[in-house]
DOZAGU-298214 format. One line per field, with one value per residue (C-alpha): residue in one letter; x, y, z. Coordinates in pm, whole numbers, plus 50000, padded with zeros to 5 digits. Layout:
DOZAGU-298214
code c(A,...)
east c(X,...)
north c(Y,...)
up c(Z,...)
//
This chain:
DOZAGU-298214
code c(X,X,X,X,X,X,X,X,X,X,X,X,X,X,X,X,X,X,X,X,X,X,X,X,X,X,X,X,X,X,X,X,X,X,X,X,X,X,X,X,X,X,X,X,X,X,X,X,X,X,X,X,X,X,X,X,X,X,X,X,X,X,X,X,X,X,X,X,X,X,X,X,X,X,X,X,X,X,X,X,X,X,X,X,X,X,X,X,X,X,X,X,X,X,X,X,X,X,X,X,X,X,X,X,X,X,X,X,X,X,X,X,X,X,X,X,X,X,X,X,X,X,X,X,X,X,X,X,X,X,X,X,X,X,X,X,X,X,X,X,X,X,X,X,X,X,X,X,X,X,X,X,X,X,X,X,X,X,X,X,X,X,X,X,X,X,X,X,X,X,X,X,X,X,X,X,X,X,X,X,X,X,X,X,X,X,X,X,X,X,X,X,X,X,X,X,X,X,X,X,X,X,X,X,X,X,X,X,X,X,X,X,X,X,X,X,X,X,X,X,X,X,X,X,X,X,X,X,X,X,X,X,X,X,X,X,X,X,X,X,X,X,X,X,X,X,X,X,X,X,X,X,X,X,X,X,X,X,X,X,X,X,X,X,X,X,X,X,X,X,X,X,X,X,X,X,X,X,X,X,X,X,X,X,X,X,X,X,X,X,X,X,X,X,X,X,X,X,X,X,X,X,X,X,X,X,X,X,X,X,X,X,X,X,X,X,X,X,X,X,X,X,X,X,X,X,X,X,X,X,X,X,X,X,X,X,X,X,X,X,X,X,X,X,X,X,X,X,X,X,X,X,X,X,X,X,X,X,X,X,X,X,X,X,X,X,X,X,X,X,X,X,X,X,X,X,X,X,X,X,X,X,X,X,X,X,X,X,X,X,X,X,X,X,X,X,X,X,X,X,X,X,X,X,X,X,X,X,X,X,X,X,X,X,X,X,X,X,X,X,X,X,X,X,X,X,X,X,X,X,X,X,X,X,X,X,X,X,X,X,X,X,X,X,X,X,X,X,X,X,X,X,X,X,X,X,X,X,X,X,X,X,X,X,X,X,X,X,X,X,X,X,X,X,X,X,X,X,X,X,X,X,X,X,X,X,X,X,X,X,X,X,X,X,X,X,X,X,X,X,X,X,X,X,X,X,X,X,X,X,X,X,X,X,X,X,X,X,X,X,X,X,X,X,X,X,X,X,X,X,X,X,X,X,X,X,X,X,X,X,X,X,X,X,X,X,X,X,X,X,X,X,X,X,X,X,X,X,X,X,X,X,X,X,X,X,X,X,X,X,X,X,X,X,X,X,X,X,X,X,X,X,X,X,X,X,X,X,X,X,X,X,X,X,X,X,X,X,X,X,X,X,X,X,X,X,X,X,X,X,X,X,X,X,X,X,X,X,X,X,X,X,X,X,X,X,X,X,X,X,X,X,X,X,X,X,X,X,X,X,X,X,X,X,X,X,X,X,X,X,X,X,X,X)
east c(16490,16512,16214,15947,16080,16405,16235,16023,16154,16153,15854,15675,15399,15144,15118,14917,14890,14723,14438,14364,14038,14048,13954,14304,14371,14090,14159,14537,14433,14195,14487,14727,14766,14639,14324,14349,14018,14128,13974,14191,14057,14342,14690,14841,14691,14820,15166,15090,15025,15332,15530,15374,15464,15844,15854,15659,15768,15817,16161,16031,16208,16151,16452,16641,16566,16290,16011,15670,15389,15173,15104,15305,14988,14844,15193,15243,14887,14963,15282,15113,15298,15066,15173,15483,15286,15145,14784,14695,14946,14808,14464,14597,14757,14436,14192,14087,13984,14317,14520,14878,15127,15328,15677,15987,16332,16441,16200,16247,16635,16647,16430,16751,16905,17263,17362,17088,17174,16969,17054,17161,16817,16491,16315,16429,16249,16349,16692,16821,17098,17302,17638,18005,18260,18649,18655,18356,17994,17747,17415,17166,16832,16539,16588,16413,16708,16462,16198,16120,15817,15800,15876,16176,16315,16697,16924,17110,17433,17666,17953,18096,18374,18156,17778,17760,17985,17887,18006,17760,17850,17719,17369,17413,17139,16883,16563,16732,16572,16213,16219,16294,16155,15923,16177,16456,16292,16378,16642,16893,17235,17374,17748,17837,18072,18367,18285,18147,17829,17485,17194,16859,16581,16229,16192,15860,15844,15731,15398,15378,15447,15654,15956,16289,16604,16981,17265,17631,17941,18116,18454,18460,18827,18667,18592,18335,18151,18096,17947,17683,17581,17246,17216,17136,16866,16639,16408,16491,16131,15805,15453,15350,14980,14764,14991,14884,15120,15169,15193,15537,15814,16117,16339,16538,16885,16941,17026,17184,16977,17097,17128,17363,17115,17025,16664,16485,16130,15916,15638,15289,14921,14621,14310,14353,14616,14965,15230,15614,15671,15968,16214,16525,16841,17186,17294,17041,16942,16708,16438,16238,15921,15804,15461,15435,15462,15727,15440,15113,14859,14467,14350,14687,14688,14989,15336,15601,15980,15994,16302,16407,16697,16818,16900,17092,16896,17182,17445,17432,17610,17442,17444,17492,17160,17239,17276,17040,17047,16907,17037,16864,16531,16424,16243,16001,15937,15702,15590,15215,15116,14788,14900,15250,15358,15658,15572,15771,15758,16005,15960,16082,16216,16215,16463,16340,16004,16087,15825,15821,15601,15572,15634,15321,15055,14848,15119,15173,15300,15075,14771,14692,14862,15180,15502,15675,16033,15920,15581,15629,15731,15927,15864,16025,16319,16592,16853,17204,17459,17779,18063,18307,18192,17958,17643,17304,17191,16880,16808,16449,16303,16177,15909,15784,15476,15426,15255,15394,15385,15635,15850,15863,15958,16225,16382,16381,16169,16258,16560,16702,16687,17032,17135,17050,17179,16907,16966,16709,16595,16734,16564,16222,16282,15966,16082,16398,16611,16725,17002,17186,17520,17787,17955,17691,17889,18173,17952,17906,18054,18021,17766,17610,17484,17153,16986,16677,16363,16050,15700,15374,15272,15619,15808,16176,16401,16710,17013,17191,17187,17086,16886,16871,17121,17112,17183,16995,17037,16811,16705,16357,16223,15898,15886,15851,15578,15387,15372,15272,14970,14901,14860,14684,14416,14141,13956,14224,14119,14350,14349,14416,14343,14556,14674,14914,14725,14402,14525,14487,14882,15126,14838,14650,14726,14726,14833,15193,15236,15310,15671,15956,16116,15975,16233,16233,16043,16033,16078,15691,15631,15378,15580,15690,15731,15698,15887,15766,15661,15310,15270,14928,14783,14767,14652,14687,14739,15092,15265,15202,15461,15374,15642,15487,15596,15330,15380,15004,15169,15503,15435,15192,15164,14851,14944,15140,15012,15078,14982,15037,15280,15354,15308,15358,15718,15835,15996,16145,16158,16453,16469,16465,16267,16532,16513,16748,16638,16827,16718,16836,16643,16314,16354,16325,16413,16325,16455,16285,16438,16747,16551,16267,15991,16130,15946,16042,15862,15905,15878,15832,15844,15793,15950,16139,16426,16784,16888,16527,16505,16498,16495,16260,16192,15852,15629,15268,15153,14903,15029,15388,15707,15993,16371,16559,16915,17055,17322,17277,17531,17530,17585,17827,17721,17803,18020,17794,17884,17974,18282,18610,18904,19079,18807,18820,19188,19229,19358,19141,18971,19009)
north c(89999,90174,90130,90373,90482,90580,90808,90994,91240,91139,91324,91275,91037,91307,91568,91863,91926,91597,91760,92016,92076,91814,92039,92107,91754,91744,92083,91963,91692,91873,92079,91791,91738,91374,91248,91028,90826,90707,90943,91032,91013,91013,91145,90804,90743,91115,90969,90672,90901,91116,90795,90701,91006,90954,90573,90554,90855,90808,90992,91230,91574,91912,91932,92275,92524,92307,92525,92489,92602,92612,92984,93130,93203,92820,92692,92910,92800,92460,92467,92662,92992,93241,93485,93532,93754,94090,94036,94424,94433,94100,94230,94558,94321,94103,94400,94429,94797,94901,94979,94899,95197,95211,95165,95221,95084,95424,95422,95081,95079,95385,95145,94925,95002,95103,94998,94767,94376,94225,93960,94028,93924,93754,93686,93707,93668,93568,93610,93268,93146,93475,93441,93541,93270,93277,93655,93648,93760,93523,93583,93301,93399,93256,93265,93185,93172,93126,93423,93737,93577,93337,92981,92697,92835,92777,92908,93218,93292,93583,93699,94055,94168,94444,94385,94663,94531,94190,93903,93661,93310,92983,92851,92693,92438,92326,92100,91780,91552,91420,91623,91921,91864,92183,92394,92454,92694,92936,92818,92911,92848,92732,92737,92418,92424,92326,92620,92397,92499,92317,92435,92349,92456,92373,92165,92149,91754,91602,91575,91938,91839,92097,91897,92023,91913,91919,92049,92113,92269,91998,92161,92340,92467,92659,93020,93068,92751,92687,92338,92215,91842,91742,91485,91128,91077,91371,91494,91505,91671,91611,91789,91649,91535,91829,92050,92066,91964,92300,92480,92382,92575,92797,92667,92904,92916,92669,92797,92606,92494,92476,92081,92118,92033,92252,92389,92529,92659,92641,92835,92698,92740,92541,92653,93030,93053,93123,92892,92849,92462,92378,92061,91970,91798,91676,91602,91774,91425,91340,91561,91556,91763,91956,91920,92280,92577,92835,93069,93104,93383,93353,93488,93559,93283,93113,93220,93175,93293,93291,93458,93414,93570,93742,94127,94286,94496,94718,94714,94813,94516,94207,93851,93527,93335,93086,93371,93363,93524,93813,94094,93962,94000,93765,93855,93673,93771,93615,93695,93712,93481,93664,94026,94010,94200,94114,94168,94145,94132,94147,93921,93657,93307,93029,92771,92472,92436,92617,92892,93257,93523,93877,94165,94339,94120,94423,94428,94041,93919,93947,94124,94469,94686,94448,94606,94614,94582,94822,94989,94972,94720,94493,94098,93747,93901,93730,93801,93648,93719,93870,93740,93933,94287,94170,94276,94122,94243,94206,94125,94206,94104,94424,94313,94525,94737,94753,94514,94174,94265,94545,94322,94077,94374,94503,94139,94144,94163,94242,94393,94331,94631,94767,94542,94683,94642,94543,94615,94684,95022,95107,95452,95335,94986,94898,94842,94775,95018,94937,95132,95081,94910,95146,95035,95205,95529,95410,95505,95866,96113,96510,96634,96979,97095,97307,97525,97629,97786,97754,97875,97723,97598,97626,97409,97482,97312,97191,97204,96884,96804,96494,96331,95945,95832,96001,95952,96235,96303,96562,96722,96924,97162,97343,97689,97706,97983,97746,97481,97669,97822,97489,97338,97633,97629,97432,97391,97147,96804,96520,96306,95943,95759,95954,95737,95787,95555,95706,96059,96171,96179,96492,96699,96676,96981,96993,97266,97110,96885,96758,96864,96665,96593,96543,96283,96142,96444,96627,97001,97060,96826,96660,96305,96311,96087,96269,96130,96336,96384,96484,96610,96594,96604,96251,96130,96369,96664,96533,96543,96235,96208,95988,95896,95859,95794,95883,95728,95827,96081,95915,95837,95911,95522,95374,95007,95064,95032,95359,95334,95583,95413,95494,95489,95639,95679,95751,96073,96120,96437,96649,96467,96663,96498,96329,96134,95941,95895,95654,95698,95473,95485,95286,95216,95460,95362,95588,95583,95798,95871,95664,95354,95330,95358,95257,95276,95128,95225,95130,95409,95388,95773,95826,96193,96215,95987,96061,96431,96536,96380,96673,96693,96924,97027,97109,97231,97181,97268,97544,97713,97586,97719,97475,97482,97202,97112,96848,96718,96539,96304,96194,95833,95619,95278,94954,94686,94409,94169,93809,93681,93586,93453,93797,93944,93672,93662,93272,93070,92986,92663,92535)
up c(58308,58627,58868,58925,59232,59115,58846,59129,59402,59779,59926,60246,60279,60422,60133,60244,59859,59805,60027,59782,59593,59294,59034,58940,58813,58567,58445,58382,58200,57969,57881,57755,57410,57428,57604,57900,57953,58313,58586,58852,59209,59425,59470,59401,59084,59016,59072,58860,58595,58608,58621,58306,58123,58223,58157,57849,57674,57307,57301,57034,57021,56859,56609,56708,56424,56286,56146,56352,56161,56474,56578,56853,57073,57032,57111,57425,57530,57474,57677,57966,57928,57758,58007,57797,57545,57614,57614,57549,57249,57124,57115,56932,56653,56614,56622,56243,56321,56430,56096,56169,56172,55864,56042,55852,55872,55998,56288,56387,56353,56624,56883,56915,57250,57272,57638,57734,57702,57389,57164,56808,56692,56760,57077,57427,57778,58126,58263,58398,58612,58636,58824,58852,58775,58744,58642,58437,58478,58315,58188,58046,57909,57744,57375,57029,56754,56495,56524,56694,56889,57163,57075,57027,57368,57415,57660,57509,57689,57732,57942,58080,58278,58398,58335,58092,57792,57669,57440,57305,57358,57189,57310,57633,57617,57357,57380,57278,57529,57609,57908,57776,57406,57426,57587,57811,58037,58331,58594,58872,58948,59286,59397,59593,59904,59682,59433,59149,59015,58953,58744,58801,58503,58407,58097,57890,57826,57498,57662,57789,58145,58357,58516,58684,58551,58653,58441,58493,58340,58122,58215,58533,58437,58171,58295,57997,58089,57699,57739,57992,58025,58138,58421,58287,58551,58454,58553,58910,59028,58854,58970,59307,59376,59363,59120,58755,58492,58355,58718,58834,58712,58777,59046,59285,59369,59661,60010,60287,60594,60957,60924,60619,60332,60039,60002,59690,59648,59302,59209,59176,59265,59428,59289,59295,59568,59464,59642,59678,59728,59926,59864,60064,59902,59949,59601,59378,59241,59487,59680,59986,59967,60247,60386,60449,60180,60215,60155,59988,59931,59830,59505,59342,59100,58947,59090,58863,58843,59256,59403,59798,59949,60258,60304,60583,60819,60889,60601,60247,60103,59950,60123,60017,59948,60252,60495,60809,61147,61390,61133,60847,60684,60393,60065,59869,59523,59279,58896,58877,58594,58603,58590,58438,58755,58997,59353,59634,60025,60320,60632,60843,60756,60979,60868,61115,60919,60607,60620,60587,60725,60594,60808,60700,60557,60416,60149,60104,59781,59488,59641,59500,59771,59745,59658,59314,59196,58925,58849,58464,58212,58415,58470,58534,58745,58900,59148,59226,59476,59332,59560,59341,59487,59751,59634,59533,59161,58992,58635,58491,58152,57973,57701,57428,57411,57060,56818,56739,56356,56449,56632,56342,56107,56312,56376,56758,57082,57409,57634,57995,58220,58357,58633,58956,59298,59575,59946,60248,60292,60636,60687,60584,60701,60470,60125,59913,59718,59393,59199,58853,58893,58946,58620,58418,58495,58274,57991,58070,57854,57849,58117,58204,58524,58550,58814,58712,58885,58710,58770,58749,58390,58269,58006,57938,57662,57822,57582,57580,57216,57081,57400,57279,57536,57855,58230,58436,58799,58961,59292,59305,59589,59604,59713,60087,60071,59818,60054,60360,60149,60050,60387,60534,60269,60431,60110,59960,60083,60125,59812,59949,59644,59406,59120,58818,58638,58642,58719,58335,58314,58319,58172,58479,58705,59056,59318,59368,59057,58827,58768,58622,58278,57927,57763,57422,57292,56971,56928,56910,57210,56981,57099,57464,57776,58100,58414,58693,59046,59175,59543,59727,60055,60230,60550,60847,60613,60528,60182,59966,59665,59387,59075,58743,58414,58124,57774,57677,57419,57364,56996,56715,56622,56694,56751,57068,57432,57593,57970,58255,58516,58881,59236,59592,59692,60044,60122,60492,60663,60537,60217,59885,59600,59388,59070,58824,58487,58223,57870,57594,57258,57332,57700,57982,58341,58642,58979,59263,59615,59565,59415,59668,59361,59004,58668,58345,58020,57655,57414,57032,56898,56531,56510,56851,56705,56615,56618,56669,57013,57285,57645,57842,58220,58306,58598,58527,58890,58941,59235,59303,59214,59163,59177,59003,59023,58787,58582,58228,58102,57721,57731,57518,57357,57533,57350,57291,57001,56936,57105,56961,57111,57100,57295,57545,57610,57565,57305,56997,57033,56661)
//
């Protein structure tokens, strides 16, 4: 039997986390499935507790595919991942006063997307370890092979040549060891100097402790990476003193330090302060924990799925995760356990002590004013550097907004957003810009170009045929005379606090908005999802533009959460208002001003489906005439199906 020291990571003797308030330790113990009657009074005893978990585990594992009669909610809470469900949807499902909508197979079949990645069936959540290897893009994902709800989490696996057409491969990793018996959770890939791959991932142990584990390809010569081996010395990291057993997850891609070591960060919390822990390693088997934190923000709660990467201040290309220097900024992204929102901030990274400082503390990670990748349904995102095309690509999990009962009925839950490129906005110098990967254009079929001028209170049908799968690119201009009248009117006060969420949606009329498109609409507009701009007077009488997506009238169904999403979008002098919308059945992705502000919505119409789906242009402003120039493409379906040897272009392995 290995010694205790061999089972624990190498850490500094002086641990700042051990000085944190002790209320986290009792809380962790209360949440464990077994009672421990020995009180823990110091960090030393806490280490001993975790050693005991490792050394004395009973070796029991959950059999892959075995039926678990425990409810999804209770299993998730026991594991410490209640954030994987949508509380607002769950409340709808559990509210006996809300009668379930009578969904039929025709409606539910229409909801399945045509060019967004999703498994053949069942539940999916976080993207894991995306990478490009030997000619193939690899995508791993949190997957339940047994049901359309969270649980029994394994790593699904798919490959693509272009990030659009996907082949499902066999499951990559299953919970077959004591250290991941309750789930093979989120992780990240790192390319070593020799081109080999290591994968760090979080395992939920047989005692529901979150630990970090190492895996690597069994056959590095296999471009499909079909088989993965788990390191015999796992776990390589356990929760350090002061960190809860269920508050230590989602290791990042590693980056090189100036001393040649590898460095990773892992999300956690101390009391209500969200933190990112820092570890250095030379072999990914033993680690040295920093006394300092990469970053921390009070009152933000648990940080999960932390991401950390460089962006160029001058170029539009992506950067390898290890790049640093004077022409580089660094981004921290954290997924907020409390709010299910992905927040990011841009700042400066100090390699010498492993810390990061935001450029603007007033929009730091996780606070209410912080920047978001997406102001809609978008969570647990992960980027990777695509060395094939020199770009950084963002994946994001798009959960459902309908009821769990509807998901079970249709047999699947969740999709992934279209992969996006991510770069620093060299014009505003304050935010990132995201844009669908260029390969999505390969699905464009026939298109129509439109130039329309629409007066106040106007709705115009756009004749594009069926409007279920579309790519829309548009420019808008408000009539110059209307803008002048607006600014000259002293009775119009600055609306500094305008919010898409609280404005009343696209029916709330203002002098200069809203105007945009109603997608996934039926002919009578009884169901519609407006995606639009709203322009108002901001500080110093300057124009303030917001970009919104209103799902409040998207469906007649009553067991669906129908929020109004949106946020401010920077518009610089001389720029027209621009938007792009991708419509793919039950998902709508909007990108304003080249991707400065993005909104993803899930939509579940009951009438606006198949051939009854229409597109409308509208201007609901009171005083403004708007000119719209736009092109609409019909979109083909992507080729997403199980692999065969013919698809892969390799000999059959029979």
